[in-house]
N, C-alpha and C positions, 0 to 999 in steps of 0.2 A: 502494500501499500504506499502510495506518495504521501509524503509529510504534510499534513494539515495545516501544517503553519505557512506552508509556501503553496500549495494547489490548493483549489476547491473543486471538488468530486461533485458530480451528478449522477443521477439515478436514484435506485436501482433501475437496470431495464431486463426487459423479458428478451431471448435468445433469438425472437423474430423481429423484435425492435434492431437487435446487434447486428442480424442478417440484412435487415434492410438499409443501414447504415453503410455497410461494408460492401457490400454487394455480392456475399456468398449465399452459399446453398446449405440450408440445414439438413443434415444426413437424414436418412430414414431411421424412424424409432426415438430420435430426439425429440423432446418435449418443446414445442415453441413459446411455450409460455412460464417456463423456467426462468427464474430472476436471477440475474447476476448483479454483483455489489462493484466491481473494479476490475483491474486487467494486471498481470502479473508474469513474471519469468516462469517459465516451465518447473524448473525446480523449487520455486516459492509460494506458487500458485497453488490456492486451494479451492474446495468446492463450490465458491460462492463468488470463482474469479473465472478471468478468460486468459488464456495465454496463445503461444503460437510456435509452428514448428516450420522453420523456411529454410534451415542447413541441416543435412544429412549427418553431419557431424552429432547433432544432438538427437537422433532416433531413439536411442538408449535411455536418456532423459525424459524424452517426450512418453516413453512405455512406463517408464516409473511415475512421471508427473500424478499429485491428485489435483489437479486445475478439471474444473467442474465442464471447462469447453476449452476447444481450440480451434484457431484456424490452422487449416492443414490442408495441404495438396492432396487431389483423390489417390495418387499413386503411394501414400503414406498411413492413409486411412485405418489399412488392417493393424497396424502396429498401435494403435491407441488404445489404451487401458480401458477393462469394463466400467462403464458408468460414464465416462466422458463424452459428453455430446460434441459432436463434431461441426465445425463450418467450414465447408470445401470450397477450396478457390484455387487456381493457379497462382495467385500470388499472395499468399498468408503474411508477410510482412507488412506488405500495402492495405491489405485487409484489416490487420491488428492496429495500424495506425490509425485506420477511420475511425474505429472502435474506440480507441483511445484518446480521439480529440472528441468524442461523445461524451463519454465519463470527463473528461477534463477540456471543456473548449475554452476557448481563449478568454481572459479576463477582460471586462469593459476599461478600456484606458482611459485615464486622466483628462481632465481638458483644462486649459488657464495656462499661465503664464507666472512663475514664480517671481516675487519681488526683488530677488537676487538678482535674476535675470539681466543682461545687457543685451536691448533689441535695439538697433537703430531704426528711427522712426520712417526712413524710407523701405523698411523691409515688407514686401507681402505675404501675409500669414494666411492662410486657407482656414476654413470653417473646422473648428472641434481638434485643435491641435492641442499638443501641451509642450511647453520648453520648463526644463528642471533648473533648479537652483544653478547661481553662477554661470549658467551659460550664456554664452556671446554669438550673436547673429548681426553679421557685419551690414554695411549700407549695400543696397541694393540686392539683396538676396531674395528668391521668390521660395514659397513654401507651399507646396499642395495641400490639400484638405488632410484631417486625421492624421498627423505627422507626429512622432513625438522623439523630443530632442532632449536628451539625456544629461542628467548633472555635470557641467563642467566641460560639455562640448564646444567647440567652436567652428562655427560655418563661415567660413571668408567670404570677401566682397564679392557680391554678384553669382555665388552657387546658385543652381536650380534644384529645387527636391520636387517631385513628381507628388502624388497621393499615396498615403498610407506607407510612407517611409519611416522607418526607426533608426534613429541616431544615438548608438549606446554613450555610457559616460566615457567622458574625457578622450572622444574623437574629435578629431580635428580635420575639416572639408576644405580644401582650398581648390582654384582652377578646374572645377569639375560640373557635370551637368549628370544629374541622377535620376532614373526613372521612377515609375510606381512602385510599388510592394517591395521596395527592397530594403533589405536590411543590414546595419554594419554595426558590428557588435562593439562591445566598449574597446577602447583604444587603438581602434583604427584610425590608419593615416591615409588619405587620399589626397593626391595632387600635390605633393613637395616635390622639391626640383630632383629630376633624374640625373644620374651619375653621369655627366656628359661633362670632358673636358680635353683639351688638347695638350699634350704633353710633352713637356719641355724643360730641358736639364736645369735653366735657370728658374721654372717654376711653373708649373701645371696652369693653363690658363682656362678656366670654366668659360663654358659653353651656355650662354642661356639657352633655357629650356621655355621655350615658346608655344606649346601645344598644351592641351587639355584631359582630363581624363573623362571618359564616355562610359557612364553603367549603365546599363539597358535596364528594364523591367524585370522583375523577380528573380533579382541576384541577391545572393546571401554572400556576406563577405567575414569572416570570422576574425573573434578577437586579437589584437595587435598586427593584423594584416599590413601591409603597405603598398600601396598603388602609386607608382611614380608618374606623374605628369609627362607628356610626352616632350620631344625636344623640337618637334615641328610637326610632323603627324601627331595624330591625338595616341594616347591610350586606351583600348578599348575593351571593354568586357560585355559582352552581349549576353541577351535576357535568359532567366533559367538557370545560369551557372550558379554553383555553388563551391565555395571556397573556404577552406578551413581555416585554424589560428595560424598565426606564425608565420605568414607566406608571402614572398616577396615578388612584385611585378614589376620589372624594369622599365623604362621609357619606350613608349612607341608599340610596347606589346599589345598584341591582339588576342583576345581570346572568345573562341566561337561560343554558339549556344550549345548551352547544356551540358558544359564541362564540368569535371569535377577534380579539384587541386586539394589533395590531402597535407595536412601539418606539415610545415617545414619544406615545402617545395620554393623552390627559387627559378625564376624566368627572367633571363637577362635580356637586354634591350632590343628590340626589333624584330624576336621572335613570335612568329604568328601560329596559334593553334586553332585546328578546325573545330567542326561543332561534334560534341560528345566527346570530346578526348578525356581520358581519364589519367591523374597524375598520381602516384602512391608516396607516400609519406618521405620525405629528405631527399626526393631527387632533384638535380638540378640540370637546367636545361642550358647551353651556351647561346651567344647571341645571333641574331638574323638567321635562324632556323625556321621550318616551315614543317609543322606537324599536322598528319593528313586528318582530315576526319574521322572519328573512330578508332582513332590510334588508342595503344594501352601503353603505359611508361611504368615498369614496376618499382616497387619502392626502395630510394638509394642508388637508383640509376644514374649515371652520369650521360647525357645526352651530348653529342657533340657533331650530329650529323642528322640532318632531315630524315623523317619518320613518314612512308606512306601510309595512307589513308587504312585503317583497320589494322595496321602491324602492331603486334605487340611486342615489347624490347625490354631488356634486362640487364644489368651488367654496368662495370666502369672500366673501358667506355661502353653504351647501351649497345647492343647487336639483338639481331632477332632472337626470342626467347627460345627455338630450338636450337639455334647455335650456341646458345649460351649454356644451354644444358648438357650439349657435346664437350664444350670446352670444360665444363665441369667432371664429366666422364674422364676425361683424359686425365685431369691431372689427378685424378683420384687413382687411377690406375697405374699412374708414374708414382706417386705416392707410395703405394702397395709394394710396386718392385723396389721402390729405394730402400724398404724396410725389409727386403728379406735379405 
């Protein structure tokens, strides 16, 4: 059960209500009027709670679970323990997420401007916005409806935010245009200088960074992530992309639609990612590369060349994943020979 000090739970809900909310199908023999009070993991759920099985690694935990109901793919239904009501779906995790939102809907956001906030008179603030304590919003800023600006956040001159944007506490935004339904977590830095200079033995000469950051709709950017503004062309994050905490995007980087960048990823300047690229944690991408749509980059990879669309790469330097595992096998055989 989620801590009630932080989360407001609704319900209870019947199995039929949860099936309707999630798009799942109730398995034969389950009582559609049976009540459930919460969601929980397989190994912690009780008779009044709903769990899910989405990863075959947890099939044994599913078979032992005391959960009263579970979202599960039809192919694993036979492994359910006796008495468990099944909600059948080809996407158990997504169905579980929808059910969890039914139990824990978003809380109604506050509205108004804190007395300690510094909001320039020229700011255009949409309806039903909230601005927290000690936030600073500079001249010429345009903010859409229902936005939330956290405590101590700074929004620089002429920045534009669409509707339903959340800016976390201590975030700073400058030189950027932000779409609607964007979430920027605490400590995010958007639009600072890109790392651009002309090398010189007598002292490196800083190159003016004259571009912007464009963040399209439905993007999420995790805590303490930094997105440099472009040097002339813009840095762009296209709609639906999800970026984890502690990620660095260099100047002129373009990230396509629906990409996923996991924690501590670093992408050097002018590299372009196609749509739906996935980059694992701590991977590093050199500058001026092109990563094709649908490519996957394994965690801790060092990418130093272009990656074709749909290819999965791994290693340092990154190579196609089959080639990587062949290299590993060769090294292991050599190690065994050397030990005999």
